[in-house]
N, C-alpha and C positions, 0 to 999 in steps of 0.2 A: 144331430150334433150333441144334444144333451146325453144321449145314450152312449155315444163314443167317449165322451168325457168320463161318464160313469165307469166304462170298461178300463179306462186308463187309471182311475183312482182305486179300482178294486184291489190290486196288489198292495198299494199303499195302506189302505184300510185294513187289509188282512194282516199286514205286518204290525200295524198299530195295535190291532185287537190281540195278536199273538203276544206282543210285548207286555200288554196290560195284564195278560193271564199267565205270563211267565213268573214262576216262583222266584222271589227275592231272598237271597241269603246274605248273612254278614260277611261271609268269606267263601270264595271258591278257589281251590288250588287245582290248576288245570294241567292236563297233557303230561303227567308224570307216570312213571312206572310204579304201580301200587304193590307194595309188599304188605299184605294185610295183617301179618302176624301169625297166620295159621301154619306157615311153612310151605304153603302151596306156591306154585309158580306165579310170578308177578304178571300183571296185565296193565295195559295202558288205560288211564281214565282220570276222572276228576273227583274231588272230595269237597262237599259243601258243609259249612259249619254255621250254626246259629248259636250265639252265646257261648256256652261251654260245652256244646253237644254236637257230635257229628250227625248230620241230617241225611245225607245221601253220599253214595260211593259208587263210582263206575260211570255209566252213561245216564244222564238225566238232563232235563231242560231246566234252565235257571240262570239267573244273573247274580253276581255278588257285588255287594257295596265296595268290597275290596277284592281284587283278583290277583293271583300269583301264577305266573307261567312257569311250570316245573318241567318243561321239556328237557329230556336228557337226564333228568334227576330221578332218584328213588324217593317215594313217599312211604313212610313207615310209621307204625305207632311209636310213641315216645319210649325211650330205653330206661330200664330199671337198674339202678346201681345197688346190687344186693348186699354190698358191704361198704357202707360210706361212713367216713369220719368227718363229715362236713358239719357236725353239730356245733362246733365252735366257730369255724370259718364263716358260716352263714349268719352267725350273730354279728360278725364284723362287716361282712359284705353279702347281702342276701342274693346277689346276682348269681352266685355259685358259678363263676365264669369258666373254670377249667372243665366243669361237667357239662354246663349248657352248651359249650362249644363242641361237644361230642354228642349232643342229642339226648342227654339224660334228662328225664322229666320226673323221676321219682328217686329220692335219696332214702335208702333203708338204713337206719342207724342202730346202734346199741350192741356192739360186739362185747358181751360180758359186762361192760360198764354202760350205764344209760344215764341220761340227763335228768335223773330222778328215779325214785323218790329220795329226797334228802332229808336228813335230820340236821340240827343246828351245827354239830361237829363237822359233818360232811360239808355243809355250806362254807364253813370257816376254811377247811382244807382246800376246797375248790377255788375259793378266792385267792388263797395264799400261793397255789400252784400255778396260776396263770402266768404265761410267758409273754411273748410279743403280742399275742391276741388278748386284748382287755375287753371285758364286758360285764355288765350288771347281771346279777342272777335274781330275777323277779318272779321266780316260780319255785315250788317245792316238789311237785309231782311230775311224772313223766308226761301225763296228759297236759298239764299246765305248761310245760316247755314247748310242746308241739303246737299248742294253741297260741302261745306267745310268738313263735316263729311265724305262724300264719298271719297274726294281727300285725306284727312288725313289718312283714313283707318279705317274701322270698320268691325267687324265680321258679324253682322246681317244687313239686309236691314233696311232702316230708312224711315219714313214718318211722317207727322204731319198735325194736324188741325191748323188753325190760331185762336188765342185766342181773344174772345170778350173783355176780360179784357185788353189784350195788346193794342188792337185798341182804347179802351176807354182812357187808360192812355196816349197813344200817342197824343191824341187831347184834352182830358178834364183834365187829371191829376187824382188826388185822391179826387176831390171834390164831395160832395153829391149834385149833381144837374144834370139836363138833358143837353145833348149837344145842342148847338145852331144848327139851320139848316145848317149853314156852317160847323160846326164841324162834324155833322152827315154825311154830303156830303163827307168830307175828310176821315171819318172812312170807308164809303162805298167804296171810291176809293182805300183805303189800302186793304180792303178785296178783291176787285176785282184783285188787283195786286198779292196778295198772292195766289189766286185761279189760275191765269194764270201761276204762278211759279210752281204750283204743289200741293198746299195745298189740303187736302182731304175734307175740308168743314169748317164750323164755329164751334167753341167750346165755352162753357161757364162754369163757376164754381160759382154758384149764392149765396153761403152762405158767401163768403168772400168779404170784402171791397177791392176795390171799385166796384167790380162786382155787389154786392147786390143793389147798387144805381141805376142800369139800369132798365128801365121799360120794360114791355113786348113788347111794340111797338118798342122800340129801337132794341130789339133782332130780332123781325120780319123783320125790315128793313134790318139788316145785313144778316139774314138768306136768304132773297130773293136774295141777291147778290150771296151767295153760291149756291142757287138752279139754277141760270142761268147757272152755270158751271157744273151742275150735282152732286154737292157736298152734303154732309150730314150736319145736325145740330146735335151735340152731347153735352150732358149737365150733369153736376153735378147740380141737380135740386135746386130750391130755398129752398126746404126743403126736408129732408129725415126722419123727425121726427114728430113733432106735427102738421105740415101743409103738411104732406106727400101727402095726396090725392089731396090737392090744387096744390101741386108742379107738380104732374102728369098732372092735368087739364091744367096747363100753357104750358107744353111740347106739349100736344095734340093741344092746340090753336096755338102755333107757327108753328108746323108742318103743320097744316091745312091751316092757313092763308098765310104762306110763300111757301106752296106747295113743301115741302121738306121732304125727308126721314130723320128720326131722331132716335137717340139712347140715352138711359139713362145710364150714367156712374155708375158703381158700385151700381146697384140696391140693396137697403136695407131698412129695417124699423129700424131706430135708436132709442134706448131707449126702456126699457121693456114695457112702457105704450103704445108703438106704434107697438109692434110685431104683434098684432092681425089684423093690417090693411093690411097685405100683400095680403090676399085673395081679398080684394077690389081693391088693386092696379092691380092685375092680371086681375080682371074683367074689369077694365077700359082700360087696354092695349088690351085685347081681343076685347072689343067693338070698339076701335079705328081701329084695324086691319080689322074688319068686315066692317067698314065704309070706307075702302080704304085708311086709313091713316097709312103709314108704320112707325111704332115705334118698335124698337128693344132694346135690353138691353145687358149689360155686367156686370161682377161681379168678385170679388176675393173670394177665398174659405176659409175665416177666419171670426171669430166672432168679431174681433177687427178692427177698422180702424186706420189710422195714418195721422196726419196733424201737426198743430202747436198749441201753446197756444192762438193764435188769435182766434181759434174756441171755446175758453173758455170765451171769452170776447165780449161784445156788439160791433156791427160794428160802432155805432156812435162815439165811442172813437177812432177809427182807421182812421177817415176821415182826409185827408191831407197827408197820408203816415206814414211810420214808425216813423220818428222823432217826428211828431205831437202826435202820439200814446204815445210815451215815455214821452213827456211833460205832457200829461194828467195823466199818471200813477204816475208822480212825484208830481202832485198837490194834497195835502191832501184831499181837499173837493171832487174833481173829482174822486180820487181813491176810496173814501168811497162809492160814488155812483156806480162805477164799481164793487166793491166787493159785494155790495148788489144785484146787477143784476146777478152776477155770481151764486148766490144762488137760483135764481128764475127759474121756469119752463117756459121759455120765449116762446112767439108766434111771436114776431116781429123780432127775429133773432134766429139762430140755435145754441143753447147752448149745446155743446158736453160734457162739464164738468158736467152739471146737468144730461144729458142723460146717462152718464156712471154710475151714481148712487152713486159714492163714489170716493174720491181721491185715494183710494186703487186700483181702476180700471183705473188709469191714469198713464202710464209709461213714463218717460222722456228719450228719446233715442239719442238726438244729441244736442251739444252745439258748439258755435264758440269759446267761451272764454275758454282757457285752464284751468283756475282756477275752472271752473265749471264742467269739464269733470269727476270729481270724483263722480258726481251724475248720470252719465250715467247708465241706466238700473234700476234705482231706481224708485219707485212710488212717485207721488207727495206727498202722505201722509207721506212717509219715509223722504223725503227731508224737508218737513215742520217741522217734529219733530226734525230733526237734527239742523234746523236753529231757532227753538223756535218761530215759527209764524204759523198763520192759513194757510191752503192750498191756500186760495184765495190770501192772502197777499204774500205768497211765489211765486205764479205764476207771480204776478205783479213784484216782485223784480227780478225774473229770466229773464224776458224779458228785463228789464232795464240793468242788469248787463251783459247779453249775447250779447246785441246788435242785437238780432234776435227774431223770433217768437218762437224759441226753438222746436225742433222736438219732437212730442208727440204721443203716442199710446193711443187710447180710446177703452175700451171694450163696445160695443154697441148693438151687434146683437144676434139673436136666431139661434142655430144650426138647429132647425127644418126648419126655413125659408131658410137657406142656401141649404138644401136638396131640398126643394120645388122649389127654384129658378133654381137649376142646371137642373131640368126636363123641364123647359120652352123651347118650340121649338125654340124660337127666342133669346135664351141666348148664349152669347159668353163670353170670359174671358180676364181679364186684371189685372196686378199685382198692379197697382197704386203705383209703386215703381221704384227706379233706378236699375241699373245692376252692382252692385259692385263685388269686388273680396275679397277673404279671406286673403288679404295681403296688405301691404303698408298703404297708407293714408286712406283707407276705414275702417281700424280698429280703427281709432281715434274716431269713433262714432258707435253707434248701428243703427239698422234699424228694420223695421217690417219684421217678417219671410217670409212674402209674396214675398219679393224681391228675395228670394232663393228657394221658394217652391210652388208658386201658381199653376203652371201647374202640377208638380209632385204630389202635394196633391190631385188634381182632379183625375188624372189617377191611383194613388195608393190607397188612402184612399176611395174616393167616387165611383170610377169605379170598381176597382178590389176587394177591401175588403167589401165595403157596397153595391155594385151593384145598385147604384142609377140610372145610365144609362149604356147602353152597351158601350164597348170600341170604336166601330165603330162610334157610335153617338157622343161620346166625341171628337174624332179626327175630325169629320165633323165640329163640332162647333168651334174647335181650328184652322181650316184651311179653307176649302172651304166657309163655312157660313160667316166667318169674311171678307174674300176677296170679296165675293158677296156683302155684306152690304156696303163695302167701294168702290165698283165698280172698283176694281183692276183686271185687266185681266192678264191671263197667269200664275197665282199663285194659290196655294190652292188645287190643284189636282195632282195626279200622272198619267198623260196622256201624250202621245207624243206631243211634241211641246211646253209644259209648261216649265217654268224655273225650274232648278234643285235645288229646295229648299227641301231637303230630310232629314228625321230623322230616324235613326235605334235605337230602344230602346227595353228593355226587359220588357214586361208587367208584368212579375211575380215578378220583383224586384224593379221597379221604385218607388221612395219614397222621400218625403220631409223630411229633417233632421233638418232644422232650427227651432228654438224655440224662444219664447219671451225672455227667459233668455240668450240663446246663438244663436242669429240669424245668425251669420256668419258661416254657414255650408251649403256646396253645396248639392243639390239633387243628388241622385244616380239612375242608371239604364239606362241612355242614353249613348249609345256607340259611335255613329258616327252622325255628323251633317254636311251637305253640304249646302252652300248658293251660288246660282248661279253657281253650279258645283264645287265650291272651298270648300275643306274639312277644316272646322274650328274647328272640334272636332274629334279626332281619339282615339279609345279605351278609351273613357271617359276623355281624356285630351286635352286641347287647343293646336292647332297646331301653333298658332301665325300668321296664314294667314288671310287676310281680303278679304272676298267675297262680303261684303255688298254694296248695291247701294241705291241711292235716288229713292224711289218708288213714282211716282207722281200720283196725283189724276186725275179724269176725265177732270177737267177744262184745264189742260195742253194739253191734247189730243185734246180737242175741239179747243183750240187756234191754235194748230199745224194744224189741218185739215183746219181751217179757213184761216190760213196763206198760206197753199198750194193752196187753192181755189183762193185766191186773186192773188197769183203769176201766176196761170194758166190764169186768166183773163187778167192780164197785158201782159203775153206772147202772148195771143191771139190777144190783141189789137195792140201790136207791130208788129206781123206778118202781120196783115191786112194793117198796114201802109207801 
């Protein structure tokens, strides 16, 4: 009788014993299709997380304190926004809602301009230029800004390049001249400091004043500093239109002479007359790659760009900064010259107004002046008609009255080129936009729909619906490839030991919903997002938790390794004494 009871209890005891020896995890995401970031075919399995780290992937025994059933869903590494302008929006709302709802777990900032280093004059200008988004500036250096974001609390990870424009303004100001040897030396020292703080490299935005005043040699000198720390040179080229091929040549020259890996921001052929140049651009990039020059690219998935009305006016009239620009716009003779040049197919500067082809293809999306907000979302042609002036004169008046460059969308690109670019093996993706929310202060202005839909549009329209590239390839570009380009370790793949930046989304339903008319609409289809193991999106809604960290470039690690070696030498010398 006792023996029979023992036989009955054995399975129960075995289950209890097994349960006691089953490894426990903080989180297990079960039953999903795992796209691990390598570009290989997905497979069904589970992912276990402890703290901020992925512990197990695939088939394993274990229980989670929290478990999520991802059946029917894709599980992927977090996505990298290679060109983010969320620097200001995250100071106001650290949730980064428009990006988190697309699965973005790393914001890479700093296109030409970076949030430091600042001198006192720059601080004054930054405070005076603030529009709807108001914030205190409690830092001076780029590293200080990124550390401030982490301490304040942000949902995604944050990283940045140091802007060549920022370095130039710090030492030269807004003058159209070359830096003196002493000024260049100081610019190089600032670049070195930023790299040691954790900058990813050096960035430039060459169509805008005062960046456009810089020579190729100046950029090479600064890029060499970034190269010493393992950083990248990344650029909005000097031209994406009439001198597009020459712009690519300059990038190749800088990359070659500075011996630095490089990337082209938002690759495009702007203006209908330039659409046919894309094949030649690709041939130049392929040739550089074969020659051992590492040049990659990123893009947004739309045929319109967005910037300001400064890109509709010649750069000579903007020398000296915004106030000098306004002075020239108010002078009748100078304005007449500016208006005349706005109507020309320029080769000495990038005329996006002309490239758009018509004022009907230029949308005004953001104003500082409340009296002008009634024009938000209207085309320049519509506003000109309402005000009874030519589109060119209207643009000049709006800059003066708004006290800003005025946020503007320009329709410039070809849909065929968008598809061609997505297929490029070295292509990654960036929104070139902030990370707003569909509430509060963000609704005072419009934005480009790419702020809400760049990744979702790729995965929905171009991957699922039009099958331009496979889903596993798109995920690789959005994660591992971007991290590899940036030389960021421990992120971009779903493998044990890597940081738990994880996205769970529905490939069948992911979709961009933002439009040019109604841009403030979230993408749909992303269910859960984890940043360093912290769940920032649950069942499609923000949790209000902040998992984001300051992700540092390779220069900070080199400095750390160097410091450790120096400490060991000192310790060794001390022990010998």
